[in-house]
N, CA, C and O of each residue as an XYZ file, in Angstrom:
608
protein
N      97.502     85.944    107.146
C      95.756     86.333    107.539
C      95.357     86.949    106.560
O      95.959     87.548    105.669
N      94.284     86.773    106.765
C      92.913     87.594    106.018
C      92.695     88.725    106.178
O      93.011     89.023    107.330
N      92.175     89.858    105.438
C      92.044     90.980    105.997
C      91.136     91.489    104.635
O      91.344     91.081    103.493
N      90.131     92.430    105.006
C      89.231     93.007    104.119
C      89.827     94.604    103.854
O      90.028     95.295    104.853
N      90.047     95.055    102.781
C      90.522     96.131    102.652
C      89.470     97.346    102.505
O      88.638     97.341    101.597
N      89.570     98.555    103.605
C      88.664     99.629    103.349
C      88.992    100.854    102.596
O      88.371    101.916    102.649
N      89.987    100.601    101.924
C      90.260    101.723    101.096
C      91.456    101.274     99.919
O      92.336    100.462    100.205
N      91.371    101.823     98.769
C      92.274    101.139     97.358
C      93.782    101.615     98.162
O      93.937    102.621     98.855
N      94.698    100.674     97.865
C      96.068    100.543     98.141
C      96.865    100.208     96.982
O      96.616     99.175     96.361
N      97.831    101.009     96.620
C      98.674    100.762     95.397
C      99.295     99.398     95.604
O      99.892     99.190     96.660
N      99.228     98.685     94.913
C     100.028     97.087     94.831
C      99.490     96.165     95.754
O      99.832     94.996     95.929
N      98.611     96.816     96.325
C      97.868     95.724     97.354
C      96.191     95.267     97.243
O      95.691     94.230     97.681
N      95.711     96.051     96.731
C      94.215     95.928     96.184
C      93.133     96.595     96.361
O      93.452     97.707     96.782
N      91.857     96.484     96.245
C      90.782     97.471     96.009
C      89.826     97.383     97.462
O      89.738     96.368     98.153
N      89.214     98.554     97.714
C      87.836     98.419     98.482
C      87.052     97.067     98.532
O      86.338     96.722     97.591
N      87.210     96.304     99.676
C      86.247     95.335     99.890
C      86.643     94.469     99.714
O      85.968     93.474     99.979
N      88.065     94.305     99.123
C      88.750     92.733     98.871
C      89.135     92.409     99.660
O      89.521     93.158    100.556
N      89.225     90.938     99.708
C      89.901     90.187    101.000
C      91.239     89.475    100.388
O      91.259     88.731     99.407
N      92.268     89.842    101.127
C      93.350     89.349    100.556
C      94.102     88.729    101.800
O      93.700     88.827    102.960
N      95.062     88.185    101.461
C      96.149     87.301    102.541
C      97.308     88.175    102.410
O      97.951     88.478    101.406
N      97.446     88.525    103.651
C      98.850     89.192    103.990
C     100.034     88.820    105.274
O      99.667     87.852    105.940
N     100.802     89.166    105.531
C     101.574     88.620    106.837
C     101.098     89.328    107.629
O     100.750     90.508    107.603
N     101.080     88.223    108.690
C     100.231     89.063    110.271
C     101.115     90.103    110.373
O     100.480     91.036    109.883
N     102.260     90.554    110.726
C     102.785     91.997    110.818
C     102.173     92.770    110.176
O     101.335     93.538    110.649
N     102.462     92.702    109.096
C     102.089     93.887    108.254
C     100.387     94.261    108.264
O      99.955     95.389    108.029
N      99.665     93.251    108.535
C      97.925     93.120    108.882
C      98.188     94.132    110.106
O      97.984     95.340    109.982
N      98.736     93.449    111.500
C      98.666     94.326    112.720
C      99.045     95.517    112.622
O      98.311     96.504    112.685
N     100.370     95.506    112.441
C     101.013     96.772    112.479
C     100.953     98.223    111.485
O     101.191     99.397    111.767
N     100.546     97.595    110.279
C      99.856     98.782    109.339
C      98.650     98.831    108.870
O      97.976     99.850    109.026
N      98.195     97.794    108.247
C      96.561     98.047    107.600
C      95.653     98.267    108.617
O      94.954     99.280    108.636
N      95.589     97.225    109.644
C      94.560     97.555    110.810
C      94.769     98.588    111.963
O      93.869     98.894    112.745
N      96.281     99.197    112.008
C      96.595     99.811    112.809
C      96.104    101.630    112.084
O      95.715    102.658    112.638
N      96.329    101.341    110.933
C      95.719    102.673    110.133
C      94.657    102.669    109.800
O      94.252    103.588    109.089
N      93.949    101.793    110.132
C      92.798    101.503    109.759
C      92.356    101.444    108.206
O      91.298    101.947    107.828
N      92.988    100.981    107.597
C      93.073    100.422    106.011
C      92.365     99.271    105.810
O      91.653     98.941    104.862
N      92.742     98.515    107.150
C      91.789     96.987    106.805
C      91.370     96.747    107.827
O      91.849     97.304    108.815
N      90.149     95.673    107.962
C      89.662     94.981    109.086
C      89.935     93.319    109.197
O      90.127     92.874    108.066
N      90.004     92.326    110.185
C      90.455     91.344    110.370
C      88.852     90.662    109.214
O      87.764     91.238    109.251
N      89.088     89.545    108.422
C      88.269     89.084    107.647
C      87.680     88.110    108.253
O      87.990     86.931    108.080
N      86.304     88.720    109.420
C      85.532     87.288    109.825
C      84.268     87.675    109.042
O      84.016     88.680    108.376
N      83.595     86.647    109.303
C      82.001     86.868    108.587
C      81.391     87.865    109.056
O      80.732     88.522    108.249
N      81.404     88.138    109.965
C      80.578     89.494    110.288
C      81.220     90.987    109.828
O      80.462     91.930    109.603
N      82.875     91.131    109.693
C      83.352     92.105    109.108
C      83.127     91.850    107.840
O      83.284     92.926    107.262
N      82.823     90.960    107.006
C      82.784     90.921    105.419
C      81.424     91.499    105.087
O      81.312     92.324    104.180
N      80.200     91.012    105.927
C      78.927     91.555    105.760
C      78.889     92.798    105.818
O      78.375     93.467    104.922
N      79.519     93.400    107.064
C      79.755     94.897    107.455
C      80.115     95.506    106.171
O      79.479     96.454    105.712
N      81.260     94.907    105.504
C      82.022     96.006    104.421
C      81.111     95.759    103.603
O      80.432     96.784    103.654
N      80.547     94.951    102.740
C      79.490     94.686    101.896
C      78.422     95.676    102.116
O      77.739     96.052    101.163
N      78.257     96.065    103.151
C      76.982     97.230    103.472
C      77.375     98.428    103.537
O      76.505     99.288    103.681
N      78.648     98.796    103.458
C      79.363    100.387    103.753
C      80.170    100.627    102.401
O      80.698    101.702    102.119
N      80.203     99.274    101.452
C      81.312     99.567    100.437
C      81.305    100.728     99.610
O      82.229    101.334     99.068
N      79.845    100.949     99.626
C      79.290    102.034     98.471
C      79.740    103.584     99.218
O      79.930    104.564     98.498
N      79.861    103.656    100.515
C      80.063    104.521    101.019
C      81.664    104.867    101.173
O      82.072    106.028    101.122
N      82.519    103.742    101.365
C      83.823    103.834    101.304
C      84.208    104.064     99.850
O      85.255    104.685     99.662
N      83.529    103.661     98.821
C      83.862    104.137     97.685
C      83.460    105.654     97.302
O      84.025    106.210     96.360
N      82.658    106.178     97.916
C      82.455    107.490     97.731
C      83.666    108.326     98.510
O      84.318    109.184     97.916
N      83.893    107.985     99.893
C      85.138    108.498    100.424
C      86.351    108.624     99.312
O      86.943    109.632     98.925
N      86.473    107.563     99.026
C      87.837    107.133     98.291
C      88.040    108.181     96.986
O      89.116    108.711     96.708
N      86.723    108.378     96.210
C      86.537    109.068     95.063
C      86.880    110.588     95.667
O      87.788    111.244     95.158
N      86.168    111.059     96.682
C      86.764    112.284     97.412
C      88.164    112.639     97.370
O      88.758    113.530     96.762
N      88.648    111.506     98.358
C      90.099    111.876     98.251
C      90.640    111.663     97.136
O      91.673    112.328     97.212
N      90.620    110.997     95.790
C      90.945    111.061     94.745
C      90.895    112.582     93.828
O      91.812    113.091     93.185
N      89.551    113.060     94.019
C      89.141    114.364     93.348
C      90.359    115.501     94.491
O      90.920    116.465     93.971
N      90.513    115.262     95.544
C      91.259    116.328     96.293
C      93.050    116.327     95.785
O      93.858    117.218     95.522
N      93.118    114.349     95.841
C      94.369    114.626     95.300
C      94.800    114.905     93.457
O      95.913    115.042     92.949
N      93.927    114.909     93.047
C      93.681    115.672     91.806
C      93.767    116.869     91.735
O      94.044    117.278     90.608
N      93.609    117.792     92.686
C      93.500    119.341     92.719
C      95.132    119.383     93.061
O      95.992    119.784     92.278
N      95.350    118.907     94.334
C      96.805    119.026     94.425
C      97.663    119.164     93.424
O      98.253    120.215     93.175
N      97.830    117.642     92.517
C      98.432    117.532     91.783
C      98.771    118.528     90.719
O      99.876    118.723     90.212
N      97.561    119.163     90.450
C      97.397    120.269     89.354
C      98.215    121.766     89.919
O      98.685    122.658     89.213
N      98.196    121.692     91.130
C      98.832    122.599     91.812
C     100.175    122.679     91.509
O     100.726    123.602     90.910
N     100.768    121.504     92.022
C     102.074    121.367     91.997
C     103.103    120.483     91.064
O     104.332    120.425     91.102
N     102.083    119.766     90.150
C     102.727    119.026     89.253
C     103.926    119.824     87.891
O     103.664    120.676     87.042
N     105.021    119.214     88.143
C     105.682    119.848     87.065
C     106.368    121.274     87.458
O     106.781    122.107     86.651
N     106.402    121.384     89.106
C     106.513    122.730     89.490
C     108.218    122.537     90.068
O     108.541    121.642     90.849
N     109.180    123.557     89.509
C     110.431    124.124     90.228
C     110.643    124.240     91.392
O     110.365    125.399     91.702
N     111.025    123.619     92.330
C     111.438    124.132     93.909
C     112.971    124.215     94.101
O     113.788    123.346     93.799
N     113.161    125.187     94.549
C     114.885    125.374     94.648
C     115.077    125.578     96.228
O     114.477    126.468     96.830
N     116.078    124.568     96.936
C     116.347    124.727     98.088
C     118.042    125.137     97.993
O     118.769    124.765     97.072
N     118.461    125.935     99.091
C     120.053    126.261     99.304
C     120.504    125.573    100.207
O     119.901    125.340    101.255
N     121.720    125.124     99.890
C     122.473    123.774    100.785
C     123.678    124.151    100.707
O     124.034    124.804     99.726
N     124.656    123.791    101.819
C     126.052    124.248    101.674
C     126.528    122.955    101.350
O     126.019    121.887    101.692
N     127.882    123.190    100.435
C     128.188    122.082     99.515
C     129.916    122.287     99.542
O     130.639    123.241     99.829
N     130.108    121.231     99.203
C     131.927    121.260     98.982
C     132.231    121.579     97.618
O     131.362    121.516     96.749
N     133.439    121.926     97.372
C     133.942    122.291     95.883
C     133.537    121.543     94.705
O     133.034    122.072     93.714
N     133.756    120.367     94.827
C     133.141    119.556     93.871
C     131.527    119.161     94.057
O     131.040    118.030     94.055
N     131.091    119.985     94.162
C     129.396    120.233     94.100
C     128.811    119.017     94.672
O     127.911    118.484     94.023
N     129.295    118.320     96.143
C     128.457    117.480     96.759
C     127.890    118.256     98.132
O     128.307    119.298     98.636
N     126.958    117.516     98.498
C     126.182    118.471     99.804
C     126.621    117.875    100.839
O     126.769    116.653    100.808
N     126.937    118.651    102.029
C     126.977    118.056    103.494
C     125.899    117.207    103.941
O     125.344    117.792    104.871
N     125.357    116.118    103.711
C     124.288    115.635    104.353
C     123.501    115.335    102.742
O     124.190    115.151    101.739
N     122.543    115.329    102.719
C     121.237    115.065    101.626
C     120.060    115.759    101.560
O     119.829    116.231    102.673
N     119.071    116.082    100.639
C     117.759    116.659    100.934
C     116.974    115.707    100.866
O     116.718    115.013     99.882
N     116.393    115.613    102.351
C     115.230    114.616    102.955
C     113.800    115.139    102.421
O     113.453    116.290    102.154
N     112.963    113.729    102.340
C     111.579    113.954    102.160
C     110.808    114.898    103.004
O     109.902    115.539    102.471
N     111.123    115.083    104.522
C     110.778    116.102    105.202
C     111.035    117.629    104.718
O     110.247    118.571    104.639
N     112.374    117.542    104.431
C     112.911    119.004    104.152
C     111.996    119.284    102.615
O     111.751    120.458    102.337
N     111.657    118.504    101.939
C     110.961    118.477    100.722
C     109.511    118.796    100.792
O     108.795    119.333     99.947
N     109.309    118.476    101.645
C     107.491    118.479    102.430
C     107.454    119.791    103.120
O     106.366    120.358    103.028
N     108.352    120.397    103.772
C     108.389    121.878    104.038
C     108.620    122.357    103.072
O     107.609    123.054    102.980
N     109.261    122.596    102.075
C     109.630    123.391    101.181
C     108.465    123.652    100.360
O     108.267    124.782     99.914
N     107.595    122.580    100.104
C     106.116    122.616     99.170
C     105.240    123.738     99.780
O     104.653    124.680     99.250
N     105.370    123.225    101.400
C     104.154    124.230    102.247
C     104.549    125.365    101.775
O     103.855    126.050    101.023
N     105.997    125.755    102.271
C     106.311    127.384    102.174
C     106.203    128.165    100.975
O     106.046    129.385    100.933
N     106.317    127.212     99.800
C     105.950    127.832     98.644
C     104.713    127.679     97.948
O     104.412    128.270     96.911
N     103.926    126.754     98.648
C     102.569    126.489     97.673
C     101.499    126.766     98.918
O     100.370    127.120     98.577
N     101.754    126.641    100.220
C     100.923    126.388    101.089
C     100.165    125.183    101.284
O      99.172    125.192    102.012
N     100.610    124.000    100.608
C     100.138    122.782    100.200
C     100.566    121.578    100.996
O     101.562    120.963    100.613
N      99.846    121.141    102.175
C     100.613    120.121    103.243
C     100.498    118.819    102.827
O      99.446    118.209    102.637
N     102.137    118.232    102.628
C     102.339    116.940    101.788
C     103.237    116.181    103.048
O     104.233    116.567    103.659
N     102.373    114.852    103.157
C     103.149    114.245    103.991
C     104.624    113.629    103.668
O     104.695    112.917    102.667
N     105.554    113.798    104.270
C     106.997    113.194    103.790
C     106.875    111.780    103.559
O     107.906    111.349    103.041
N     105.917    110.810    103.768
C     105.911    109.562    103.464
C     105.241    109.306    101.497
O     105.207    108.349    100.724
N     104.847    110.693    101.433
C     104.136    110.540    100.069
C     105.441    110.950     99.089
O     105.504    110.922     97.860
N     106.349    111.300     99.967
C     107.435    111.724     98.908
C     108.266    111.019     98.428
O     108.968    110.767     99.407
N     108.845    110.333     97.303
C     109.593    109.438     96.654
C     110.682    110.076     95.779
O     110.406    110.313     94.603
N     111.815    110.351     96.229
C     112.655    110.797     95.512
C     113.012    109.530     94.459
O     112.839    108.361     94.804
N     113.561    109.925     93.056
C     113.959    109.040     92.288
C     115.271    108.404     92.720
O     115.521    107.224     92.471
N     116.113    109.219     93.379
C     117.433    109.071     93.340
C     117.749    110.031     94.761
O     117.314    111.181     94.816
N     118.405    109.541     95.691
C     119.240    110.153     96.599
C     119.754    111.666     95.875
O     120.209    111.876     94.751
N     119.442    112.720     97.155
C     119.812    113.901     96.276
C     121.071    114.384     97.094
O     120.782    115.049     98.089
N     122.107    114.223     96.914
C     123.294    114.473     97.892
C     124.266    115.545     96.625
O     125.496    115.522     96.644
N     123.867    115.990     96.102
C     124.707    116.949     95.402
C     123.919    118.370     94.577
O     122.700    118.473     94.447
N     124.698    119.146     94.198
C     124.008    120.173     93.357
C     123.423    119.589     92.167
O     123.715    118.504     91.664
N     122.277    120.715     91.643
C     121.586    120.274     90.549
C     120.202    120.044     90.200
O     119.541    120.447     91.156
N     119.580    119.675     89.464
C     118.019    119.167     89.461
C     117.722    117.609     89.485
O     118.204    116.658     88.869
N     116.780    117.730     90.402
C     116.567    116.343     90.608
C     114.885    115.924     90.550
O     114.103    116.567     91.251
N     114.495    115.046     89.860
C     113.202    114.784     89.827
C     112.657    113.926     91.125
O     113.285    112.928     91.480
N     111.328    114.394     91.905
C     110.813    113.902     92.827
C     109.248    113.005     92.678
O     108.318    113.685     92.245
N     109.047    112.031     92.902
C     107.462    111.441     92.429
C     106.634    111.700     94.084
O     107.038    111.355     95.195
N     105.450    112.381     93.724
C     104.583    112.459     95.185
C     103.373    111.719     94.731
O     102.631    111.973     93.782
N     103.313    110.567     95.765
C     102.467    109.964     95.381
C     101.079    110.331     96.487
O     101.112    110.357     97.717
N     100.195    110.525     95.803
C      99.054    111.486     96.344
C      97.994    110.815     96.970
O      97.555    110.875     98.118
N      97.605    110.028     95.777
C      96.572    109.008     96.030
C      97.069    107.590     95.443
O      98.167    107.704     94.898
N      96.669    106.599     95.421
C      96.827    105.104     94.912
C      96.575    105.502     93.216
O      97.139    104.871     92.322
N      96.171    105.996     93.104
C      96.081    106.374     91.413
C      96.135    107.815     91.277
O      95.490    108.055     90.256
N      96.541    108.842     91.741
C      97.115    110.121     91.318
C      98.403    110.370     92.095
O      98.638    110.353     93.303
N      99.254    110.633     90.904
C     100.478    111.246     91.090
C     101.375    112.395     90.552
O     101.121    112.849     89.437
N     102.134    112.759     91.086
C     102.613    114.153     91.077
C     104.124    114.255     90.413
O     104.572    113.109     90.393
N     104.901    115.012     89.966
C     106.363    114.851     89.631
C     106.579    116.511     89.870
O     106.084    117.384     89.158
N     107.251    116.679     90.788
C     108.106    117.808     90.872
C     109.482    117.910     90.593
O     110.076    116.832     90.569
N     110.220    119.043     90.350
C     111.658    119.097     90.309
C     112.404    120.000     91.410
O     112.051    121.168     91.578
N     113.302    119.502     92.051
C     114.069    120.106     93.421
C     115.510    120.906     92.236
O     115.922    120.423     91.182
N     115.910    122.046     92.828
C     116.984    122.342     92.152
C     117.985    122.622     93.593
O     117.596    123.152     94.634
N     118.881    122.283     93.403
C     119.782    122.449     94.805
C     120.698    123.033     94.303
O     121.496    122.496     93.535
N     120.740    124.465     94.724
C     121.938    125.610     94.901
C     122.788    125.515     96.060
O     122.529    125.011     97.153
N     123.810    126.060     95.670
C     124.851    126.206     96.856
C     124.473    127.449     97.494
O     123.817    128.312     96.912
N     124.874    127.543     98.664
C     124.239    128.437     99.845
C     125.753    129.084     99.901
O     125.816    130.279     99.610
N     126.834    128.491    100.205
C     127.872    128.717    100.588
C     128.973    127.970    100.258
O     128.666    126.840    100.636
N     130.200    127.915     99.723
C     131.115    126.931     99.682
C     132.158    126.981    101.115
O     132.688    127.941    101.673
N     132.181    125.745    101.370
C     133.199    125.470    102.504
C     134.585    124.993    101.951
O     134.543    124.012    101.208
N     135.748    125.524    102.199
C     137.214    125.177    101.862
C     137.622    124.385    102.933
O     138.768    123.936    102.967
């Protein structure tokens, strides 16, 4: 199914580009989230007209993402979790928890879907976490997992 992108998407394409994607992806994600339109002749003409406006909006989003990146990049956030004697956690640290942690410490709201841990956080220690703020702007933070109390 052919669609026209309304914003820059990592690994997919840029504004105004007509791409061919699977029907489900187009219907359930791109069009549902207003990231694309069906590639009809009318829509192609419409997007050509508003392309510069869309680019401006995208640049604004990019600037906001850069500001957030400057505030949180390379920062260390610590979280206390219950752990066993061999330093394994009961459960794991999820993106929603990391999102709340960043909001509590830095007052910056980041959607859990933007957070991509390099590997699952299931033990004590320091872990690198990548945050995708924009298709061209990423930030990296470190999560230090400390023990709250050991249970025997």
